[in-house]
C-alpha positions as protocol buffer text, in pm:
chain_id: "A"
residue {
  index: 1
  type: PRO
  ca { x: -3702 y: 17249 z: -12664 }
}
residue {
  index: 2
  type: PRO
  ca { x: -3393 y: 17157 z: -12545 }
}
residue {
  index: 3
  type: GLN
  ca { x: -3094 y: 17244 z: -12783 }
}
residue {
  index: 4
  type: ALA
  ca { x: -2731 y: 17422 z: -12792 }
}
residue {
  index: 5
  type: MET
  ca { x: -2830 y: 17726 z: -12969 }
}
residue {
  index: 6
  type: CYS
  ca { x: -3177 y: 17940 z: -12987 }
}
residue {
  index: 7
  type: ALA
  ca { x: -3315 y: 17927 z: -13313 }
}
residue {
  index: 8
  type: ASP
  ca { x: -3442 y: 18280 z: -13293 }
}
residue {
  index: 9
  type: CYS
  ca { x: -3121 y: 18473 z: -13218 }
}
residue {
  index: 10
  type: HIS
  ca { x: -2846 y: 18222 z: -13211 }
}
residue {
  index: 11
  type: ALA
  ca { x: -2750 y: 18264 z: -12871 }
}
residue {
  index: 12
  type: LEU
  ca { x: -2554 y: 17998 z: -12663 }
}
residue {
  index: 13
  type: GLU
  ca { x: -2722 y: 18059 z: -12327 }
}
residue {
  index: 14
  type: HIS
  ca { x: -3014 y: 17915 z: -12190 }
}
residue {
  index: 15
  type: GLU
  ca { x: -3233 y: 17823 z: -11870 }
}
residue {
  index: 16
  type: TRP
  ca { x: -3486 y: 17619 z: -11783 }
}
residue {
  index: 17
  type: VAL
  ca { x: -3819 y: 17742 z: -11703 }
}
residue {
  index: 18
  type: LEU
  ca { x: -4154 y: 17593 z: -11564 }
}
residue {
  index: 19
  type: SER
  ca { x: -4411 y: 17527 z: -11834 }
}
residue {
  index: 20
  type: SER
  ca { x: -4811 y: 17550 z: -11769 }
}
residue {
  index: 21
  type: GLY
  ca { x: -4830 y: 17189 z: -11934 }
}
residue {
  index: 22
  type: LYS
  ca { x: -5107 y: 17352 z: -12135 }
}
residue {
  index: 23
  type: ALA
  ca { x: -5085 y: 17300 z: -12509 }
}
residue {
  index: 24
  type: ARG
  ca { x: -5314 y: 17294 z: -12844 }
}
residue {
  index: 25
  type: LEU
  ca { x: -5329 y: 17013 z: -13085 }
}
residue {
  index: 26
  type: LEU
  ca { x: -5141 y: 17083 z: -13416 }
}
residue {
  index: 27
  type: SER
  ca { x: -5129 y: 16729 z: -13592 }
}
residue {
  index: 28
  type: TRP
  ca { x: -5118 y: 16335 z: -13513 }
}
residue {
  index: 29
  type: VAL
  ca { x: -5047 y: 16014 z: -13676 }
}
residue {
  index: 30
  type: VAL
  ca { x: -5172 y: 15674 z: -13576 }
}
residue {
  index: 31
  type: VAL
  ca { x: -4855 y: 15417 z: -13607 }
}
residue {
  index: 32
  type: TYR
  ca { x: -4937 y: 15077 z: -13726 }
}
residue {
  index: 33
  type: PRO
  ca { x: -4667 y: 14781 z: -13739 }
}
residue {
  index: 34
  type: PRO
  ca { x: -4420 y: 14762 z: -13853 }
}
residue {
  index: 35
  type: VAL
  ca { x: -4224 y: 14938 z: -13570 }
}
residue {
  index: 36
  type: LEU
  ca { x: -3940 y: 14863 z: -13323 }
}
residue {
  index: 37
  type: PRO
  ca { x: -3983 y: 14516 z: -13159 }
}
residue {
  index: 38
  type: ALA
  ca { x: -4017 y: 14686 z: -12825 }
}
residue {
  index: 39
  type: TRP
  ca { x: -4320 y: 14875 z: -12925 }
}
residue {
  index: 40
  type: LYS
  ca { x: -4464 y: 14570 z: -13137 }
}
residue {
  index: 41
  type: ASP
  ca { x: -4735 y: 14509 z: -12835 }
}
residue {
  index: 42
  type: ARG
  ca { x: -4860 y: 14850 z: -12817 }
}
residue {
  index: 43
  type: THR
  ca { x: -4968 y: 14942 z: -13199 }
}
residue {
  index: 44
  type: PRO
  ca { x: -5164 y: 15089 z: -13305 }
}
residue {
  index: 45
  type: TYR
  ca { x: -5108 y: 15405 z: -13100 }
}
residue {
  index: 46
  type: VAL
  ca { x: -5119 y: 15798 z: -13183 }
}
residue {
  index: 47
  type: VAL
  ca { x: -4827 y: 16042 z: -13178 }
}
residue {
  index: 48
  type: VAL
  ca { x: -4947 y: 16393 z: -13139 }
}
residue {
  index: 49
  type: LEU
  ca { x: -4800 y: 16734 z: -13233 }
}
residue {
  index: 50
  type: VAL
  ca { x: -4895 y: 17016 z: -12987 }
}
residue {
  index: 51
  type: GLU
  ca { x: -4779 y: 17384 z: -12922 }
}
residue {
  index: 52
  type: SER
  ca { x: -4759 y: 17474 z: -12567 }
}
residue {
  index: 53
  type: GLU
  ca { x: -4912 y: 17805 z: -12454 }
}
residue {
  index: 54
  type: GLU
  ca { x: -4523 y: 17929 z: -12418 }
}
residue {
  index: 55
  type: GLY
  ca { x: -4489 y: 17836 z: -12789 }
}
residue {
  index: 56
  type: CYS
  ca { x: -4254 y: 17530 z: -12782 }
}
residue {
  index: 57
  type: ARG
  ca { x: -4367 y: 17250 z: -13023 }
}
residue {
  index: 58
  type: THR
  ca { x: -4343 y: 16875 z: -12908 }
}
residue {
  index: 59
  type: MET
  ca { x: -4459 y: 16520 z: -12989 }
}
residue {
  index: 60
  type: GLY
  ca { x: -4566 y: 16270 z: -12754 }
}
residue {
  index: 61
  type: ASN
  ca { x: -4812 y: 15967 z: -12730 }
}
residue {
  index: 62
  type: LEU
  ca { x: -5177 y: 16029 z: -12664 }
}
residue {
  index: 63
  type: LEU
  ca { x: -5304 y: 15897 z: -12351 }
}
residue {
  index: 64
  type: GLY
  ca { x: -5668 y: 15806 z: -12263 }
}
residue {
  index: 65
  type: ALA
  ca { x: -5822 y: 15884 z: -12614 }
}
residue {
  index: 66
  type: THR
  ca { x: -5824 y: 15752 z: -12979 }
}
residue {
  index: 67
  type: ALA
  ca { x: -5744 y: 15931 z: -13306 }
}
residue {
  index: 68
  type: ALA
  ca { x: -6147 y: 15958 z: -13336 }
}
residue {
  index: 69
  type: ASP
  ca { x: -6155 y: 16188 z: -13071 }
}
residue {
  index: 70
  type: LEU
  ca { x: -5908 y: 16435 z: -13177 }
}
residue {
  index: 71
  type: ARG
  ca { x: -5986 y: 16768 z: -13364 }
}
residue {
  index: 72
  type: MET
  ca { x: -5761 y: 17036 z: -13468 }
}
residue {
  index: 73
  type: ASP
  ca { x: -5654 y: 17316 z: -13234 }
}
residue {
  index: 74
  type: MET
  ca { x: -5820 y: 17135 z: -12909 }
}
residue {
  index: 75
  type: PRO
  ca { x: -5676 y: 17196 z: -12588 }
}
residue {
  index: 76
  type: MET
  ca { x: -5433 y: 16922 z: -12450 }
}
residue {
  index: 77
  type: LEU
  ca { x: -5263 y: 16864 z: -12108 }
}
residue {
  index: 78
  type: VAL
  ca { x: -4902 y: 16720 z: -12049 }
}
residue {
  index: 79
  type: ASP
  ca { x: -4875 y: 16417 z: -11836 }
}
residue {
  index: 80
  type: PHE
  ca { x: -4573 y: 16191 z: -11772 }
}
residue {
  index: 81
  type: ALA
  ca { x: -4614 y: 15827 z: -11811 }
}
residue {
  index: 82
  type: PRO
  ca { x: -4313 y: 15568 z: -11799 }
}
residue {
  index: 83
  type: SER
  ca { x: -4145 y: 15491 z: -12129 }
}
residue {
  index: 84
  type: ILE
  ca { x: -4092 y: 15131 z: -12188 }
}
residue {
  index: 85
  type: ASP
  ca { x: -3721 y: 15183 z: -12034 }
}
residue {
  index: 86
  type: GLY
  ca { x: -3916 y: 15331 z: -11710 }
}
residue {
  index: 87
  type: ASP
  ca { x: -3802 y: 15674 z: -11778 }
}
residue {
  index: 88
  type: LEU
  ca { x: -4102 y: 15952 z: -11730 }
}
residue {
  index: 89
  type: ILE
  ca { x: -4161 y: 16123 z: -12055 }
}
residue {
  index: 90
  type: PRO
  ca { x: -4410 y: 16375 z: -12159 }
}
residue {
  index: 91
  type: GLN
  ca { x: -4699 y: 16259 z: -12317 }
}
residue {
  index: 92
  type: TRP
  ca { x: -5061 y: 16417 z: -12376 }
}
residue {
  index: 93
  type: ARG
  ca { x: -5437 y: 16403 z: -12292 }
}
residue {
  index: 94
  type: ILE
  ca { x: -5707 y: 16595 z: -12405 }
}
residue {
  index: 95
  type: ALA
  ca { x: -5796 y: 16886 z: -12166 }
}
């Protein structure tokens, strides 16, 4: 993930590379109120932790499914959906 220094070798040099968009599910949580006011109308919602094929762990909202549909290690695909502010952010769907 973007950061100033490599967590493994502590190098400061970095580059952006294209990811496959494929990942596996590591964990998830269902968020209930109370939350920030901007998210109040969206609760409850599911946040997933995934690990990409490239080894990068990231979190994001679950799209198109519920927590009942999830199983550990299931394949996931990245999707980009607008945030509350309108920016496109990575979120996840079941593959």
